[in-house]
C-alpha positions as CSV (number, residue, x, y, z in Angstrom):
1,M,49.6,-11.9,359.4
2,A,53.5,-11.6,358.0
3,K,54.0,-8.2,359.4
4,I,52.8,-9.6,362.6
5,I,55.2,-12.3,362.8
6,S,58.0,-10.6,361.5
7,R,57.6,-8.0,364.2
8,F,57.6,-10.6,367.0
9,K,60.8,-12.3,365.8
10,I,62.8,-8.7,365.6
11,Q,61.2,-8.1,369.2
12,Q,62.6,-11.4,370.4
13,A,65.8,-11.0,368.8
14,D,65.9,-7.5,370.6
15,D,65.2,-9.0,374.0
16,P,67.2,-7.1,376.3
17,E,67.4,-9.6,379.2
18,T,69.5,-12.0,376.9
19,L,71.6,-8.5,375.7
20,D,72.2,-7.6,379.5
21,L,73.6,-10.7,380.6
22,E,77.0,-9.9,380.9
23,D,76.2,-6.4,382.4
24,K,74.1,-8.2,385.2
25,T,77.2,-10.9,385.6
26,Q,79.5,-7.6,386.4
27,D,77.0,-6.0,388.7
28,Y,76.8,-9.3,390.7
29,L,80.2,-9.5,391.5
30,S,80.7,-6.0,392.3
31,H,78.0,-6.7,394.6
32,K,79.2,-10.1,395.6
33,E,82.7,-8.3,396.5
34,L,81.2,-5.8,398.5
35,L,79.4,-8.6,400.9
36,E,82.5,-10.5,401.1
37,I,84.4,-7.0,402.2
38,V,81.5,-6.5,404.9
39,Q,82.0,-10.2,405.8
40,S,85.3,-10.1,406.7
41,K,85.3,-6.7,408.3
42,I,82.5,-8.4,410.5
43,E,84.5,-11.2,411.1
44,E,87.5,-9.0,412.2
45,A,85.1,-7.2,414.4
46,K,84.4,-10.4,416.4
47,G,88.0,-10.3,417.5
48,D,89.0,-6.4,417.7
49,N,87.6,-3.4,418.0
50,V,85.9,-1.8,414.8
51,S,86.0,2.1,414.5
52,I,82.3,3.7,414.3
53,E,83.6,5.1,411.3
54,S,84.3,2.1,409.3
55,L,80.8,0.6,410.7
56,I,79.2,3.7,409.2
57,S,81.1,3.4,406.1
58,M,80.1,0.0,405.5
59,E,76.7,0.8,406.0
60,E,76.8,3.2,403.8
61,Q,78.4,0.8,400.9
62,L,75.6,-1.6,401.5
63,K,72.8,1.0,401.5
64,S,73.9,2.4,398.1
65,A,74.6,-1.2,396.5
66,L,71.1,-1.8,397.7
67,S,69.6,1.2,396.2
68,V,71.6,-0.3,393.3
69,I,70.4,-3.4,393.4
70,R,66.4,-2.0,393.9
71,A,66.8,0.4,390.9
72,R,68.2,-2.5,388.3
73,K,65.3,-5.0,389.7
74,T,62.8,-2.0,389.1
75,E,64.2,-1.3,385.7
76,L,63.8,-5.1,384.7
77,L,60.6,-5.4,385.8
78,M,59.7,-2.4,383.6
79,E,61.2,-3.9,380.9
80,L,59.1,-7.4,381.5
81,V,55.8,-5.4,381.9
82,K,56.6,-3.4,378.6
83,N,57.5,-6.9,376.5
84,L,54.4,-8.5,378.1
85,Q,52.2,-5.5,377.0
86,D,54.1,-5.4,373.1
87,K,53.2,-9.3,373.2
88,E,50.0,-8.8,374.1
89,K,49.1,-6.2,371.5
90,L,50.5,-8.4,369.0
91,L,48.2,-11.5,370.1
92,K,44.9,-8.8,370.0
93,E,46.0,-8.4,366.7
94,K,46.7,-11.7,365.4
95,N,43.2,-12.6,367.4
96,K,41.8,-9.9,365.1
97,V,42.8,-11.4,362.1
98,L,42.0,-14.9,363.0
99,A,38.5,-13.5,364.0
100,S,37.9,-12.2,360.5
101,E,38.9,-15.3,358.6
102,V,36.6,-17.3,361.0
103,G,33.6,-14.4,360.1
104,K,34.4,-14.8,356.4
105,L,34.5,-18.7,356.7
106,K,31.1,-18.5,358.7
107,K,29.5,-16.5,355.7
108,I,30.9,-18.6,353.1
109,L,29.0,-21.6,355.1
110,E,25.8,-19.8,355.6
111,T,25.4,-18.8,352.0
112,G,25.8,-22.5,351.4
113,D,28.5,-22.0,348.6
114,E,30.4,-24.8,349.2
115,R,32.3,-25.0,346.2
116,A,34.0,-21.6,347.7
117,V,35.4,-23.7,350.9
118,M,36.2,-26.8,348.9
119,S,38.2,-24.7,346.1
120,P,41.9,-25.2,345.6
121,E,42.4,-21.8,346.7
122,N,40.8,-21.2,350.4
123,S,40.5,-17.8,352.2
124,S,44.3,-17.8,352.9
125,G,45.3,-17.1,348.8
126,H,47.8,-20.0,348.9
127,S,46.9,-22.6,346.2
128,P,47.4,-26.5,347.1
129,P,50.7,-28.0,346.0
130,E,50.9,-29.6,342.5
131,T,51.0,-33.2,342.2
132,L,53.0,-35.3,339.5
133,P,51.3,-35.5,336.2
134,L,52.0,-39.7,336.9
135,L,49.9,-39.6,339.8
136,K,46.9,-37.6,338.2
């Protein structure tokens, strides 16, 4: 059980979503700047004649930016799926441990050995805290 918890904590510490925040911000700004450039070119086109080459160039830039965004989105979704699968695996392991503990407790109750259930050391192996001699 302790191994499961420690693996979960390590996984949470290495969460790529928190580590890639700066990269996402930088990508967002570059795409935002590209969008502003395209918008300014379109505004200029309303008043002036814009060459076909510049429109084709803007279209290619937008296509490449869109493909980068789609690739990044796919990458993030794949990471999310992997993290969820890892969490599912951890929860299944935890469920098995808890099911075995429940099975042990049921066997103890079926045999009628109530002393084992009520003993200071239960199935977890931990003894209850000691009381002060004054209160005994």
